[in-house]
N, C-alpha and C positions, 0 to 999 in steps of 0.2 A: 748675674746674667748680663752679659755684655750686649748680646744681640737680641733684639726683639723684632719679630717680623710683623709688619702691618698687613694683615690679610685683606682688609677691606680696600686698601689702595691698589693692590694687585687685581682685584676683581673689577675695580673701576676702569683700569687700563684695558683689561681684556674685554669689557663690555663695549668700549669704544671701537675696538677692532672687530668685534662681532657685528656691530651695526654697519660698519664699513663693508664687511663681507656680504651681509644681507643686501645692502644697497647695490653693490656690484652685481650680484646674482639677479636681483630684481630688474635692474636696468638692462642686463643682458637678455633676459626673457622678453622684455618689452621691445627692445631693438630687433630681436629675432622674429617676433610676431609681426611687427610692422614691415620688416623686409619681405616676409612671405606674402602678406596681404596687399602690399603695394606693388608687387611685381606685375608688369603688364605682359600678359600672355596672349598673343594674337594667333588664333587658330583658324582664321578665315580662309587662308590659302589651303590649308590642310583639309578643311571641310569641303572646299570646292573640288579638290582633287579626289576626295572620297566619293562625292556625288558624281563626278565625271566617270570614275571607274565603275560605280554601281549601275549607272544608266548604260554605259558602254557594254558591260558584261551582260546586261539584260537583253539588249537588242542584237548583239553579235555573239554567236556561239561558234567557236572553232573557225573563225574567219568567214562564217556564213551569216547573212542577214536574217533576222527573224521573219518567218514566212507570213506572219500576220501583218506585218508592215508592208510587205511586197504585194500581197494579194488584194490590197485596196480595202481590207476590212477596217472597221473602226478600231484602231489600235489604241488601247488605253495604257499609257506609260505607267500611270500610278498603280493600276492593278497588276500589270505584268512585272513591274520592277519592285513591287512591294513598298511603294512610297505613299505617304499620307497626303491625300489630295487636299483635304481641308487646310492643312498647314501651309501648303504652297498657295492656296487661294486667299487665305486670310492674312498671312504674314508677308512682310516685305523684307525678309532676310535671305532667302535662297531663291535662285533662279537656275533653270537649265534649259538648253535648247539643243535639238538634234536635227541635222539635215543630212540627206544622202545626195551626193553629187556624182555625175559621171566624170571620167578622166579629163574632160575638157571644161570642167568646173561649172557646168549648168546643173541646176537643181532637178533631181529626179523625184524626191519625196521631201516634204517638209517645207519650212522648218516647223517642228513640233516642240512643245516645251511646257513649262509650268513656272509660275511665279511672276513677279512684276518685271516686265521688259525694261523698265527704267534702269535696273541694275546693269544690264548689258551696256547701255549708253554711258553709265558712269564708269564702267571698265574701259571703254574707249577713251574717256577723258584721262584716266590714270596712265595710259600708254604715252601720253604727251607731257604730262606734268606730274609732279610728286604730290599726291593727295593722301594724307594719312588716314582720314576718316572715311574714305571711299571703300567700296567693296573690293575684295581680292578675287581674281578670276583665273580660271584654268581652262584650257581647251585641249582637245585631243583629236587627231585625225588618224584614221585607220583604213587601209585598203582592204576591201572585203569582196566576196563573191555573193551573188544572189541569182536565183532562177527567175528570170523574167519571161515575158511572152516570146522573146526571140532566143530563148535558151539561157545559158550561163553568161552573166554580165559581171564585169569588174567595175566596182564603184568605190567611192571614198565616203566614209561616214565621219562627220564632224560633230563632236559633242562639246558643248560649251557650258560651263557652270560658273556662277558667281555667288559669293557669300558675303553678307553684311551682318553676320551673327556677332553679337557683342557679349561674349563671355557667360552665357547661361546655358544650362542643359535643356535641350529640346529633343523630342523624339519625332523624326521625320520618316522612319522606316517601320513598316509593319513586319512583325516577325512571322516568317513562314514556317 
């Protein structure tokens, strides 16, 4: 017998490679998990836009202002729009404001809103400087009609929303 194979030596060499493969797979899993959980996802501007659309759709249907707002009734945005009033009163994360102006920019109704008004002031600051931790804001203006005392009137509805929500799930809308 000229050739004898050392089976144990081959196993030792394979076990070194096996541990190297396990280390590479383990490190890849750790790096992947760290990448997912360290990603900074900022949804504040999107939340503001959703709130603007929800309030706007609530008070303006087919280009006509909600009659409850026009008739001088006690208009409850929270009940009419399905928003959670307690969240806006207790939290300092979301703010919205609605005002109705005539074409010469004088206010007819409002401003009405909910949440801490300081968020609006913070948004005015972010228009002049770059502030990463400040709220993100969205506003929308829409030309509408409403039936006033003098007949049909054309006006502008301005809806403003700010979000300083920091990455956790909250429920601000009641399901209808």
